[in-house]
C-alpha positions in Angstrom: 2.9 -4.4 -2.4 3.6 -8.4 -2.2 5.8 -7.8 1.2 3.1 -6.7 3.0 2.6 -7.9 6.9 -0.1 -10.7 6.0 2.1 -11.9 3.2 5.2 -13.3 5.6 3.6 -16.2 6.4 3.4 -17.2 2.8 6.3 -16.1 1.4 8.3 -17.9 4.4 6.6 -21.1 3.2 7.9 -20.8 0.0 11.5 -20.2 1.0 11.2 -23.0 2.9 9.9 -25.2 0.0 12.6 -23.9 -2.1 15.5 -24.2 0.5 14.6 -27.9 0.6 14.2 -27.7 -3.2 17.5 -27.8 -2.9 18.8 -29.8 -0.3 17.3 -32.5 -2.1 18.9 -31.1 -5.3 22.4 -31.9 -4.1 21.1 -35.1 -2.6 19.8 -36.8 -5.8 22.6 -35.1 -8.0 24.9 -36.9 -6.2 23.5 -40.0 -6.2 21.0 -39.7 -9.0 21.8 -37.2 -11.7 19.1 -37.7 -14.1 17.0 -37.4 -11.4 18.3 -34.5 -9.9 18.1 -32.5 -13.0 14.1 -33.1 -13.1 14.4 -31.6 -9.7 16.4 -28.6 -10.7 13.8 -27.9 -13.5 11.1 -27.4 -10.8 13.1 -25.1 -8.6 13.7 -23.3 -11.6 10.4 -22.9 -12.5 9.5 -21.9 -9.1 11.8 -18.8 -9.3 10.7 -18.0 -12.9 7.5 -17.9 -11.6 8.2 -15.3 -8.6 10.3 -13.1 -10.4 7.7 -13.0 -13.4 5.3 -11.7 -11.2 8.1 -9.6 -8.9 9.4 -8.1 -12.3 5.2 -7.8 -14.0 5.9 -9.4 -16.6 2.6 -9.3 -19.4 1.4 -12.1 -18.7 1.3 -11.8 -15.0 0.0 -9.1 -14.9 -3.2 -10.8 -16.1 -3.6 -12.6 -12.9 -4.8 -10.5 -10.2 -2.1 -10.4 -6.8 -4.7 -11.9 -4.7 -5.5 -15.0 -6.9 -1.6 -15.3 -7.6 -0.6 -15.1 -4.1 -3.1 -17.2 -2.9 -2.3 -20.1 -5.2 1.4 -19.8 -4.6 0.8 -19.8 -0.6 -1.5 -22.9 -0.8 1.1 -25.1 -3.5 4.1 -23.3 -1.1 2.6 -24.6 1.9 1.3 -28.3 0.3 4.8 -29.0 -1.4 6.4 -27.6 1.6 4.5 -30.5 3.8 5.9 -32.9 1.1 9.2 -32.3 0.9 9.3 -32.1 4.6 8.6 -36.1 4.1 10.5 -36.5 1.4 13.3 -35.6 3.1 12.8 -37.9 6.2 12.3 -40.8 3.8 15.9 -39.5 2.3 17.0 -40.1 5.1 15.9 -43.1 6.0 16.6 -44.3 2.3 20.3 -43.4 2.9 20.6 -45.0 6.1 19.5 -48.4 5.3 21.6 -51.0 6.0 23.0 -52.8 2.8 23.5 -56.1 4.9 19.7 -57.5 5.6 17.7 -56.9 2.8 13.8 -57.2 5.0 14.7 -54.5 6.8 16.1 -52.6 3.9 13.0 -53.4 2.1 10.8 -52.3 5.6 12.6 -49.1 5.6 12.2 -48.2 2.1 8.8 -48.7 2.4 7.7 -46.1 5.2 10.1 -43.6 3.2 7.5 -43.9 0.4 4.9 -44.0 3.1 5.7 -40.6 4.6 6.0 -39.2 0.9 2.8 -40.1 0.1 0.4 -39.6 3.0 0.7 -35.9 3.2 -0.5 -35.6 -0.6 -3.8 -38.0 0.0 -4.2 -36.2 3.0 -4.5 -33.2 1.7 -6.7 -34.1 -1.5 -8.6 -35.7 1.4 -8.6 -32.2 3.7 -9.6 -30.3 0.5 -12.7 -32.6 -0.6 -14.0 -32.7 3.0 -13.2 -28.9 3.7 -16.7 -27.1 2.7 -18.9 -29.8 4.0 -20.7 -27.3 6.7 -23.1 -28.6 9.3 -25.0 -27.2 12.1 -23.4 -27.9 15.8 -26.2 -27.4 18.3 -25.4 -27.5 21.8 -26.7 -25.9 25.6 -24.8 -23.7 27.5 -25.4 -23.4 31.0 -25.5 -19.7 32.6 -25.9 -19.5 36.2 -28.8 -17.8 37.8 -30.2 -17.3 33.8 -33.5 -15.6 33.9 -36.5 -17.7 32.8 -37.2 -15.2 29.8 -33.5 -16.0 28.9 -33.9 -20.3 29.5 -33.7 -21.8 26.1 -32.7 -18.4 24.1 -30.9 -19.9 20.3 -28.0 -17.9 19.2 -26.5 -18.8 15.7 -23.0 -18.4 15.1 -21.2 -17.7 11.5 -17.5 -17.1 11.8 -14.1 -17.5 10.4 -15.8 -17.1 6.3 -12.6 -16.1 4.2 -14.3 -15.9 1.7 -11.8 -16.1 -1.4 -10.9 -18.5 -3.7 -11.2 -21.2 -1.9 -14.8 -20.5 -0.4 -17.2 -19.3 -3.0 -20.2 -16.9 -2.5 -22.4 -19.5 -3.5 -21.0 -21.7 -1.1 -21.4 -19.1 1.8 -25.2 -18.9 0.3 -25.7 -22.3 1.3 -24.2 -22.3 4.9 -26.2 -18.6 5.0 -29.3 -20.8 4.3 -28.4 -23.5 7.0 -28.4 -20.7 9.3 -31.4 -19.6 8.6 -33.2 -22.6 8.6 -32.1 -22.9 12.3 -35.0 -20.0 13.1 -32.3 -18.8 16.0 -33.6 -15.5 17.9 -30.2 -13.8 17.3 -27.5 -14.1 14.4 -23.9 -13.4 15.5 -21.0 -12.5 13.2 -17.8 -13.6 15.0 -14.9 -12.0 12.3 -12.6 -12.5 9.0 -15.3 -12.7 6.6 -12.0 -12.3 4.2 -8.7 -13.7 4.0 -6.7 -10.4 2.6 -7.4 -7.4 0.3 -8.9 -7.5 -2.9 -11.0 -10.6 -1.8 -15.1 -10.0 -2.8 -15.7 -8.3 1.1 -19.1 -6.6 -0.7 -20.0 -10.5 -1.6 -19.5 -11.6 1.7 -21.5 -8.8 3.4 -24.4 -8.8 0.5 -24.9 -12.6 1.4 -24.2 -12.0 5.6 -27.3 -9.5 4.9 -29.5 -12.7 4.1 -29.3 -13.7 7.6 -32.6 -13.5 9.2 -33.3 -13.5 13.3 -35.8 -11.7 15.2 -33.6 -10.0 17.1 -31.2 -9.1 14.3 -27.5 -10.0 13.5 -24.2 -8.6 15.7 -20.8 -9.1 15.0 -17.4 -8.4 16.1 -14.1 -8.0 13.8 -11.2 -10.2 13.1 -7.3 -10.1 12.6 -8.4 -10.1 8.9 -10.0 -6.9 8.6 -7.0 -5.4 10.0 -4.2 -7.4 7.8 -6.8 -6.1 4.9 -7.4 -2.6 6.7 -11.1 -2.5 6.4 -12.5 -2.6 9.8 -14.4 0.5 8.9 -15.4 -0.3 5.3 -16.6 -2.7 7.5 -18.2 -1.5 10.0 -20.1 1.0 7.7 -21.0 -1.3 4.8 -22.5 -4.2 7.5 -24.9 -1.5 8.8 -25.9 -0.5 5.6 -27.0 -3.9 5.1 -28.3 -4.2 9.0 -25.4 -5.4 10.9 -23.7 -4.4 14.0 -20.6 -4.9 14.0 -19.1 -3.9 17.8 -16.3 -2.1 18.2 -15.9 -2.0 22.1 -19.6 -1.3 22.3 -22.5 -3.3 23.6 -26.1 -3.9 22.5 -29.1 -4.0 25.4 -31.5 -6.5 24.2 -34.5 -7.4 26.0 -36.7 -10.5 25.8 -40.2 -10.3 28.0 -38.1 -8.5 31.1 -35.1 -10.2 31.1 -31.9 -8.1 29.7 -29.4 -9.3 27.7 -26.3 -7.5 26.8 -23.9 -7.9 23.7 -20.2 -6.8 23.8 -18.3 -6.4 21.2 -14.2 -5.9 20.7 -11.8 -5.6 17.7 -9.6 -8.6 17.0 -7.1 -8.5 20.4 -3.7 -8.5 19.5 -1.8 -11.7 20.8 0.4 -10.3 24.1 -1.2 -6.9 24.3 -3.2 -6.3 26.9 -6.7 -7.7 26.5 -10.0 -5.9 26.6 -8.6 -2.4 28.1 -12.2 -1.0 28.7 -14.4 -4.5 28.3 -14.8 -3.8 31.4 -17.3 -0.6 31.3 -19.5 -2.4 28.6 -21.0 -5.0 31.5 -24.6 -3.8 32.2 -25.3 -4.7 36.3 -28.1 -7.5 36.1 -27.7 -8.2 33.1 -26.5 -11.4 31.1 -23.3 -10.5 29.3 -22.1 -11.6 26.7 -18.8 -11.0 25.2 -17.8 -11.1 21.5 -14.1 -11.5 20.8 -12.3 -12.8 17.4 -9.8 -14.7 19.5 -10.9 -17.1 22.4 -7.4 -16.9 24.4 -9.1 -13.5 26.0 -11.3 -15.5 27.8 -9.7 -15.9 31.2 -9.8 -12.0 31.5 -13.1 -11.5 30.6 -14.2 -14.1 33.2 -12.2 -12.1 35.4 -14.6 -8.8 34.6 -17.5 -10.8 35.0 -18.6 -11.8 31.1 -20.9 -14.9 31.6 -19.9 -15.6 28.3 -18.3 -15.0 25.8 -18.7 -16.5 22.1 -15.2 -17.0 19.6 -13.9 -18.4 16.7 -10.3 -17.9 15.3 -8.7 -21.1 15.3 -10.8 -23.1 12.7 -10.7 -25.8 15.6 -7.1 -26.1 14.5 -8.5 -27.1 10.6 -6.0 -30.1 10.7 -6.6 -31.7 13.3 -5.3 -35.6 15.0 -6.4 -36.8 18.2 -3.8 -39.3 19.7 -4.0 -41.5 22.9 -7.0 -39.0 23.5 -4.7 -36.0 22.9 -5.5 -33.6 20.4 -2.7 -32.7 18.3 -2.9 -28.9 15.7 -1.1 -25.9 15.1 -3.9 -23.8 17.5 -2.9 -25.5 20.4 0.4 -23.8 20.7 -1.2 -20.3 20.9 -4.0 -20.8 23.1 -5.9 -23.9 25.1 -9.1 -22.7 23.9 -9.6 -24.6 20.3 -12.8 -25.8 20.1 -16.5 -26.2 21.8 -17.4 -25.2 25.0 -15.0 -24.5 28.0 -15.7 -23.5 31.4 -14.2 -21.3 34.5 -15.9 -21.2 37.4 -19.5 -19.3 36.5 -18.4 -17.8 32.7 -18.0 -20.1 29.7 -16.6 -19.6 26.0 -17.7 -21.1 23.0 -14.8 -21.5 20.0 -16.7 -22.4 17.1 -14.5 -24.0 13.9 -15.9 -21.5 11.4 -16.6 -22.0 8.0 -13.4 -21.2 6.2 -9.6 -21.9 5.3 -6.2 -20.5 5.5 -3.4 -21.2 4.3 -4.5 -24.6 2.5 -7.6 -25.3 1.3 -8.0 -28.5 3.7 -10.2 -29.1 6.9 -9.1 -33.0 8.9 -10.8 -33.6 11.7 -11.9 -29.9 12.5 -15.2 -29.8 10.0 -17.1 -26.1 9.4 -19.8 -25.6 11.2 -22.5 -23.1 12.0 -23.2 -23.3 15.5 -26.1 -22.5 17.3 -26.1 -21.8 21.1 -28.9 -22.8 23.4 -28.7 -20.4 26.4 -29.8 -22.7 30.0 -30.1 -22.1 33.4 -27.8 -24.4 35.8 
């Protein structure tokens, strides 16, 4: 049960953290025996925590698997980041030249900074992680019918309702979305993070979304991991949310038609959007709902005017260095955040609401997105 597929990333981080601990332990035992035993105790405590749940001790059984693992995964990642910095600091300190006191002080200060910065950055990102904002932007579409010019679509995505985003905070985001008075509301996947998260509470809050033309959606990868695709589809329909699973919905505004097609999460390196071309309605504006944005080139080739996606969290932790954005998501897709265009087609990628792994956001604030269609 503990070793399900979606637990592997956190487990790998935990094991990496333990490996770094023992590496540092060996260094400290060689130079500072007293400090070494302190690190040894911390390592032993971590191992006992893991074994405590694995062996199902009574005290461990009082904590739910989801809560226990969520916090453990978070702690493992934070600790691993810090230990990486500490390892660099040890490397710097061990190679500090003894004959140059000024240089030695400078390198030791740099090593200390390498240890402190990850901790300070994590604390800063934790405090700011749920400061939602509404971002509105125009989305140009060639030959957009007059009756669709100015149509406003509000998007909520990547909610990840869990230990790190409460139902009360989600309710506040829903209120912000309703205040935009958009014509249509979209929910583009990742309602929760893992099985056992409060999915019903998430659906209860999403049922409060209000838009003249209703609420449409698609499913994300975490619905797949939690094996709740059918449940979300059925319960969503009961509360007024239509999750499109290789399906389309044709809406009319005045004399103009706009077609929304939705697909389930498209697994990386698979054949993207198989069968989605059959959902296109000739003569209408065609918009694709896809949780992951890397399908955009295929969607554009199939004839979709706009793709609306999430999945990346905007990188979640994003740094701009020499006008280049540095974040993890960039190594998986070129479409990380905002609006991208290719010929006559566009894709919009929202940073979403929640977090994954560590509850931290730096440089990629959570957002409720409002897309305003406009003619070019």
